[in-house]
LOVEX-203212 format. One record per residue (C-alpha): z, y, x negated. Coordinates in steps of 0.02 Angstrom, whole numbers, plus 50000, padded with zeros to 5 digits. Layout:
<sites>
ZYX
...
</sites>
This chain:
<sites>
500035000049996
500535011549846
498675008249756
497815010849934
498595027949954
498245032449781
496595027849763
496375039149937
497045053349866
495915052649719
494415050649814
495175066949912
495275075749749
493865069949688
492575082449748
493645096349706
493725089249518
491855088249506
491665105649586
491295120349427
492475131749534
493855121749530
493755117449359
493635136549326
495055138849430
496065126049338
495735135949167
494515123749101
493485136749048
494865147048951
496015159649012
494625173648999
492935165148997
491655176348940
489895176348936
489115177148744
487535185048728
486135182048562
485425201148587
487025211648610
488715209348533
490165210248636
490755199348787
490825198848959
491685190549085
490925175249150
491535177549339
491835161749478
491165165249657
492555158349772
491665163249936
489935174749955
489165180550061
487325192050070
487825206250128
489015211049980
487195210749892
487075229049843
487745240949741
488965238049561
490715233149540
491305243949407
493015235249317
494135240249169
494795222749105
496235222148994
497555211548943
498175198448800
496735186348820
495465202348851
494365205948676
493275219848718
494395233148796
493305248048911
492505252449051
491245238849144
489905238749274
489575222549337
487915219349471
488395211149640
488605192849580
489535197249427
488155200149300
488695212049174
487605227049184
488355241149066
490015242348951
490725250748803
492145246848713
492085264048592
493435271048712
494655257848701
495895253348827
495135262849005
495775264849183
495195268249345
493435267649324
492345274549482
490835285249528
491195303049597
490455317549645
490435336249546
489295349249571
488085335149694
487875326649540
488655308549518
489735304549367
490595288849274
492245293949268
493775283949178
495325288949081
495715281748900
497015285848789
498745277148727
499625267348863
501225256148852
500775246648996
501695256649132
501335274249083
499695282948981
499375299548882
497635303248868
496125311548938
494875312649066
492815307249026
491465312649141
489745301549117
488375309149200
486935300049274
485715317349282
484515316749136
484695331748998
483585343548983
482045336948845
480455339448790
479395326648885
479045312548769
477745297048794
479405284048806
480235287348963
481805281448899
481725296448778
481965306848937
483725299749001
485535298148960
486405290649078
488145286248984
488295304648890
490205309948912
489585327348959
491435333149047
492985329648980
494615334549070
496475337649018
498155339849074
498725358149071
500295368249057
500585357448879
500445340248948
499465324948938
498435315849082
499345298249127
497985283349162
498425281349357
497325294149447
495955305549424
495165309549586
493975324549606
493925335349763
492515343249859
492965359049793
492405355249599
494315352349545
495485336349473
496865327649542
497665321449410
499395311549358
500575315849224
502385306349169
503325320449064
505355312849001
506595327049046
508565326849028
509235321049204
510945317949271
510935298049310
512615300549354
512255287849513
512035274349393
513665279649268
512625290349144
513115309049140
511915314549042
510355304449040
508245303749039
506915300649179
505105300249173
504735315049293
503135311449414
501995325549431
500175329749482
499185344049445
497545350649519
496235358249377
494925367249378
493495356349289
492535369249237
493795381349159
495335369949145
496285381449242
498015373649312
497985377449513
499395369049571
500895355949515
501995346649587
503475339149515
504625322949590
506175326649517
506225343649612
506155335749784
506885317249781
508375310649692
508785296849564
509635286149693
508145283549826
507335272249691
507085255549698
506815250349546
508435243849457
508775256049306
509425241549190
509575248149008
508475262949018
508815279349063
510285281448912
508975288548771
507545298648765
506415282148677
506755273748870
506735285048994
507085280249179
505345278649272
506365283149462
504645287449545
503275280149481
501745291949520
500115282249542
499045289649658
498695306849724
497545313449882
497095327749961
496465333350141
495475348050198
496945355650266
497625357550072
499045342750106
499155332249966
499575313149978
500525303949839
500895286049807
502745281449758
502725265449683
504795264549660
505035275049820
504035263049916
503365277749991
501895288450015
502375306750049
501225320850108
501415338250032
501055353850104
499815368149995
501405377549963
502325361349897
503435356450031
503845338950094
502865336450251
503515320050298
503795302450211
503005284650254
504075270150203
505505269050100
507525276950112
506615293350201
505465285350287
505075298550453
504125286750572
504335275950722
503305259850668
502075251950815
501585238650722
503355230450715
503635235850533
502025231250448
501605248250421
503145256450358
503945242450269
502495244650102
503495240649938
502805244549769
501425250649818
499755259749758
498145268549780
498545279649947
496935287949996
496505298250141
495245294950263
494705305550432
495515304150603
497315302750484
497065286050426
497695278750263
497225266350148
498565260150050
498565244849956
500355236249966
501125226549825
502475215849885
503125215549719
503315218549519
503625206649383
505265202949431
505525208349600
504665198249747
504925208849931
503405199650020
502505184050031
500745192349982
500115207249953
499085218450075
497815229750074
497985242750225
497275253550360
498455262850433
498445276050573
499685292050557
500345302550688
501105317750612
501495325250772
502305311850839
502765304750703
502215286750745
501215275350617
500115260050655
499105247550567
497595246250636
497075231550490
497655221750371
496445212450248
497055196650151
496135183150058
496495163450112
497285161849929
498585176249977
498515183549825
500215191749744
499655206649634
501445210649542
500795226849508
499115240649500
497605237049614
496435246749743
495805248049939
494195258749948
493215258350124
491215259850073
490285273950136
488865262750173
489375251050291
491195251850322
491695235950225
493445235750141
493205233749947
494815227149872
495135227949678
496835217049651
497325226549498
498695211649417
497625199049480
495975195449421
494935196849567
494145206549692
493535206449885
492775213149998
493205211250167
492155216350350
493105234050435
493635217850565
494665213650389
493465194450363
493385187950213
491455192050138
491375188749969
492925183549866
492445183549659
493745180349498
493615186749327
495145173649289
495675158949341
496685157849487
497865145249422
498345160949305
498375174649424
500255178049404
500105177649207
499425195549219
498515189549046
496685196549143
496875211049244
495925227349294
497035244449367
495765245649483
494025238749554
492795251049651
490885246349708
489585259849715
487675264949682
487305268549508
485855271149403
485905268349229
484585276049103
485295275048907
484625285548791
484855270448666
483185256848639
483285237948699
484295226348593
483275210948541
483515196448428
482465181648369
483715169748305
482445155048253
480675154448256
480465149448438
481415158948552
481855177248560
483045187048646
483185204048744
484185213548824
484625232148880
486395239848891
486655251449076
484975250649109
484725246749278
482625248549336
482165232849243
481325222849328
480455212749210
479935211149014
478385211348898
478385202548746
476925211148639
476275205748466
475185215048339
474605210548151
473925219747989
472085215748069
472435219948240
473935232848236
473645236648426
475265228348504
474515215848657
475335208248795
475865192448770
477005186448907
477905192849065
479615187749133
480755196149264
482385201349220
483485189549335
484925192049219
485885202649095
484945195148942
482965186348942
482585174948825
480625172248765
480135154548710
478895154448577
477345143648573
475595143248501
475275159848605
476295170348465
475285162348289
473975176048292
475495188748290
476535194548136
477365207848244
478185206648423
479205218048503
479845216748690
479305230948831
480525235148976
479475239349130
479875244749305
479355240549472
477715252449447
477315241249276
477845260049194
478745255749032
480705260849026
480895257248808
480235247948682
481515237448564
481225237148404
479985226748299
480325211048233
479545200348083
478945184348165
478885175547971
480615182347935
481485185848121
482005205048047
481885219448115
480635231848043
481095249848136
481585256048252
479805262648320
478345252848265
476475262948216
475215254948178
474845261748030
476215257647939
475395240647932
473955246747825
475345257547722
476515242347700
475065231247633
474535243447518
476445245447438
476425224047458
474845223447331
475355237847209
477115229147203
476255212247165
474915221447033
476625229146948
477405214346943
475745204846856
475775218546712
477655217046686
477545197446656
476015199146557
476805213346455
478275204546427
477405188746360
476375197246240
477745203446162
478715187946123
477125182746063
476875197645955
478685197745867
478375178745849
476825179045761
477255195645645
479175189145630
479095189945428
478075202745413
479175214945550
480875206745425
480225213945267
479795230945335
481455232545408
482065228545245
481405240445167
481745253845283
483505246645246
483635249445063
482545268445049
483345276545177
484765268745257
485795265345116
485305280145005
485895290645156
487395281445173
487905284744991
487675302045018
488925301645124
490315289745064
489655274245100
489585260544966
488455247544974
488835231044930
488625228544729
487385217244683
487755200744540
486685194044421
486505176344394
485695166644246
</sites>
């Protein structure tokens, strides 16, 4: 009987063990599975799609993967099904990558700097999608400059910008979070003279850098209102107590600000004058909950945003690394009536796996279809739901078995359209004589790749083959069709077969790149240079052997002449300056 049950159990789990997705989520491919490339020097996450619906097949996913198992930190754009589109590592750890509008133009924005795992000190980058004003040239790629940083925004009043928020308003201002260590009375915790991380936010004019508004949590909240245990913090400046933990800011058309406080379990609405209008959740909750507690029992929350009809989106974590106050994390859509002081959950968004994310996270209402996109923060996943709460797509960029570890995470996750036109040319590499690989980091308009060849006898490049661009990197198999060509390059073309850019030229014999650009006339010059080198080498070798033969043939004559020279010149000259020659002795 036991044997039969064991056999049935094995049969039941066998389909799971033979599923690639199951192997992935068990960590068989590693804690951070990655895609390796031949032509590109960085690694991107290898994702696993737990659930997919074709309605998710639009726009790009914006992440900032990090964690102890992530090698290449930085902002990253992935395709709808998780394939790499663009990544950059020169900024180091980046946070909060999203597409925002400023003065009617789209920008990639993100924070980069130094972080201690909880707070950050850095600046905010804005990379333009608009091509610069350059002289018109034949190569389209030279006209475009996506990913060029055109604005760097810093905090004002001598402070440094925090990693949690950089939100551009329709008025051309930026809302940013700041953490400042200040002295404070912590008598409520038995510490009379202590130190806290004060939670601030500023509104800054992007064009001028002027601080238009600043708000400070310690002026409106008492430290004893926090839910965060003080532990050993607060006693010295180097270990300040984070009692408020500001992590998002939003603004409505009336000028009111909405602040998320993780450690107060609350959302605070602040007037344009800086006064507190109302508080949702936490110890100061002012709202009657029409959803039987589901709207006001938020805890350890992140990313509050305001939307039309006085609705809020909130990422409700329900846990920290040490404390769990909910069974799972939720993305919430809440209706607020600030007059009657009532709150109601319109919808909550939860995956069947009921992810519990101990930190970070984001909620986004997609403008085109009203779907809800959720980045699960500490949990290496992102999901898309219908407005009614139905899960459409769920993607993992780390195995679910290790979600609780936080070894792979992305502070937030967003989805947005983007047109990428990098200034740099496509990358190419020929690892062996049978294949050549090509990729173009950040290019979004490439429809196909065209392999081209040329030779000294036929310097005009000719098309050899064409393949569609289905993934980040493409591979051409090289056969007899390239035998007539000494030099290869690959052209990136769009849907209209217009050339967007060329790779460097590769010498098919040596498999080395010749130059960034190839001019056919250079082939003749190289040939002449090679002939000149051969001629010079022949002359050198002939002269060398002739010299050796000449010395050997006339060695006695040369020795006698050298001896006579020594006697007639060197000896006499040396004697005149005190040199005593060796005396001669006659024998016989």
